N, C-alpha and C positions, 0 to 999 in steps of 0.2 A: 504494500500500500504506500502511496505517496505520503510525504510528510504533511502534517496538518497543523494548523494554527490552533492554539488553545482558546478557551472561552473567557478567562477571567484572571486579571492580576491578583495574586494571592493576598497582597497587602490590602487591596480594596475589598476582597472577600472578608478578611478579618474585620475590617471596619464595619462592613454591613452587618455582621453578627454581633458587634459590640454594642449596637443600639437596640434598645427595647428589650424584648425577651419576656415580658409579663404574660402570664397565662390568660387566654381569652375566657370569657364567662361561658358557663354551660349553655348549650343551645339544644332545644328540643326539636325533633323532626317535624312535628306538626306546626311549629313556628314558621318553618320554611315552606312546607306543603300548602299552608293556608295564607301565606303572605301575598300581598298585592304589590306588583311592581309599580303600580300607579302611585304608591305611597312614597317612593324613593325621593328623597330631598325634603320630605315634610316631617319624617320621624327621625330622631337622632339616637344613635347607639353610643355607648361609651367609647372613649379613645381606644382604638385598636381592636374593639369588639366587632365580630362579624355581624352584619345587618342581614336578617333573614330574607328581606326583599331583594337585596343585592346578590345574595347567594342564588336565589331563584332566577334573577335576571341573567347572571353569568351562565347558569346551566342552560337556560333557554337559548342564549346566544351560541353556546357551544354546540347544542343540538342542531342549530340552524346553519352551522358551517362558518360562523364568524367567531373565532376563538378569543376568549378573554385572557388566555394564558392560564394562570393559576386561579382556580375557584376558591376564593378566600373570604367573600362577603365584605370586602373593603372597596370603597369607591376609589377611582383614580383614572389615569390616562388610558390604561389598557382596557378598562370597561368602556370608556368613551370611544376609543378606537374600534372596539368590537361593535358598538352600536352603529358607528359610521360604516363599518364593513357590511353589516346587515342591511343598512339603507342602500348601499351601492348594489348589493346582490339582488335587491328587490326593486330597483329603479325608483327609489324614493329620493327626495332632496337630501343631500348628504350634509349633515351638520353635527352628527354625533350626539344629538339630544334625544332623550327618551320621551317623545311626544305620544299622544293617544293613538295615533296611527301605527307607530312602531310597536307600542305595547300590545295593541289588539292583534297584530300579525304574529307576534312572538308567543303569546299566551296559548296554553294547551291544557288538557285535563290530566295528562300523565303525571304521576307523583314525581317530585323532584328528589326526595330522600327515600331510600329503600333499605331494607335489611340485607345483610350479607353474612354468611357463615365463613369464618376463617378456616382455611384448609391447611393440611400438613405441608402442602407445597408452598403455601405462603410463607411458612417459617423456615423453608430450606434456602440454602445459598447465601445466608446473611454473613456479614463481616462485623467485627467488633467496632472498628472505627476506620475512617478514611484520613490518612496522614496528609498534611499540607505539602510536605517536601516531595518533589518528583522522584528523587532517589529512593525514598522510602516506598512510594507508590510502586515503583518498578520491582520491588522485592515481593509484592503481593501476588497471589494466584489470580485474584479477580477483584474488581472494585464494585462489589455488589451493594445492596441496600444494607443499612445498619440496623433496621428494625422492621417488623411486620407493618407497623403504622406507616413508616416511610414508603414501603412497597405499595401499600393500599392507597396512599395519598397520590402516587403517580398513576396507578391504574385507573383511578377515578378522577384524575385531574384536579385534585384538591390540595390546598395548602395544609401542611402538617398541623398547624394550629386549629384549623377547622375540623380536622379528623379528631383531635383531642377534645375540642369543644362539644362535638356530637357524642363522644364516647369517653367522658371524663373518668369513669371507673374501670374501663376495660383494660385487661392485660394483653389483649390481642393474641390469645393463645388459640391453637387449633381447636375448633369446635365452638368457640365463642361467636355469638351473634352480635354484629356491630352495625352501626348506621353509616351509610355512605350516600353521596349524591350519584345520580345516574346521568352521565353526560351524553348518553346515546351512542349509537354505533359510529365508527369512523366514516368519514365522507368517502364516496366512491366516484370514480370518473377518470378521465384521461387528461392530464395537464399538458397543454401545448406550449404555454409561455408562463414564466414567473417574473414578477417585478419585485425587486428588493429596494424599498424606499428608505434611504438613510436619514432623510429629514424627519419623517414621522415614525420611523421604527415599525415598519410593516412589511410582511411578505404577502403578495397577492398571487393566487394561482388561477390562471385563465384556461378555459377549454378552447377547442379549435374554433368554435363559433363565436368566440369573443366574450362569452358569458363568464361571470366570476364564480369559480367553483368553491373557493375557500379563502379566508383571510386569517392571518396569524400575526400576533405581536412578535417583534423580533429585535434583537440587538445586532446592529449592523456596523461593525467597526467602531472606531473612536477617533478623537482628534489626533492622538499620537500614532494610532495604527489604523488609518482609514481603509475602508473596503475598496475593492477595485472599482473602476468606473467602466461604463460601456456595456457591451453585450458579450456574454460568454455562453457556454453550453454545459449541460450535464454530461459527465463522462460515464458515471456509474454510481451504484449505491452499495455501501458496505454496512451491514447490520452487525451490531455489537463489535465495533472495530477496536483493534488495539491502536495505541497512539505512539507514534515515533517522535520523541522529543529530540530536536537538534538545535542546540543553542546558537549555532552559527547561521542556520537557515531561518529560524523562526524568531526566537526571543530567549532571554536568559531568565531562568527561574531559580531563585535562591543562589546556592553555591555550586549548582550542577553545571559542569563544563563539558560533560561527555554526552554522546548520543545515548538515549535510554529508550527501551521499549516498555511502555506502560500498559498493563493488561486491560482487557475489555471489562465492561460493566457499566451500569447506569450512572455510577458515580465517577466514571472516568472523565478526563478533560473534555471529550467531545460527545459524551453521553452514549445513547444507544444506536445512533445512526449517523453516518457520514455520507452526504451527497457530494460526490467529487465533481469539481468544475474544471473546465479546460484551462483556466488560469492557474498555473502551478501553485501548490500549497494552500489554495483557497477552496472552501466548501461551505455547504449548509449543513449544520449539525445540531445535536442535542446539547444538553447541559446538565451538570450535577446539581445546579442550584436554580430550579425553575422560577422561584419567586423574584430572582434578580433580572429576569428578561426585560430588556429596555430600561433597566435601572442603572446598570454598570456596563462600561464599554467592553468590547471584545478586541482581540488582536487581529482585526481585519475581516474575519469571517462573518457569516450570518448564523446567529445562534437562536434556536427555538427551544421550547420545552421539548422534552423527550417524546411526549405523546403527539405533539403537533408535527414534529419532524418525521415520526413514524408514519403518521397519516399522509403527509406530503410525499414521502418516499414511495408509498404504495401506489401513487398516482402518476409518477414520472418514469421516463425511460431515457436512455442515452440519446442525446440530440435535442432535448428540450431546451429552449432558449431561456437564459436568465439575464434579465436586463436590470442593471444597477442604475436607479434613477433618484432624483431628488424632487419631491413635491408633486407627484402625480398619483398618489395613493388614494385609498378610500377615505382616509381621515380628512376632516375639514382643515383647510389651510389657515 
């Protein structure tokens, strides 16, 4: 596999986790299942607490093909961008605002939160911790999930805090029944063209007829390490890729001066999927930290949540055009 650029400077990752950390309040499933998205903006939750109506909105957007990224019940730019993506997909005026027309088209009767029984497979393949240093990562057999709760959070597109808020007393042991959101099945279709918009932090996937198949929040380069410009093509897709760290070709991490092979896993530097591009060392890939999508810069590549890049990868083939643009996305200007 060709060399890949990683997702996140470790110093910024440490900073991101040094802020906050307070446990969210307990959240009951019926609060989400009976919430009205029309109430968003009129009812206030505590600081950092998930809003049941926003959880509902995020799940409905995810089901509709306009990903909000992590479903966490918190308002923010990724929610607004997902609303804008839904508007674009449905030929509505694009402003990213949840007006009555958008709300009525999104709403459905299917439950948002459902029960799930933890399986023995869910508890398999876990690791004790993920070291920060790449040299230590390279010594591991795999970079798997560190807990059942983390594994379930990614399977159901949830923030780990929301998982715990819905299941405050659970040990997540095999046989336990827990509450999770149902984001719906992955999108299906054939992507003809991808736009990666560095200005608004979005990846848009278009079908051959020009219709918008899916929209994803994305981290696309940074000021220090900008993404490539212009048009490129998909070369291929690697699932559960190993990561080849080359300090001379990519960047320098810590005190690591040698080429390292970092094992596969969802907590690896490029997550669960690498979509290779014709521009050497660049790709569209996953991330070990989904909540930081479009919050912290990348080393030039396009970073999505693991579940979003898995969905996108299932709809692309070699030759698909990837156009790096600025300002022509679904999000309002």
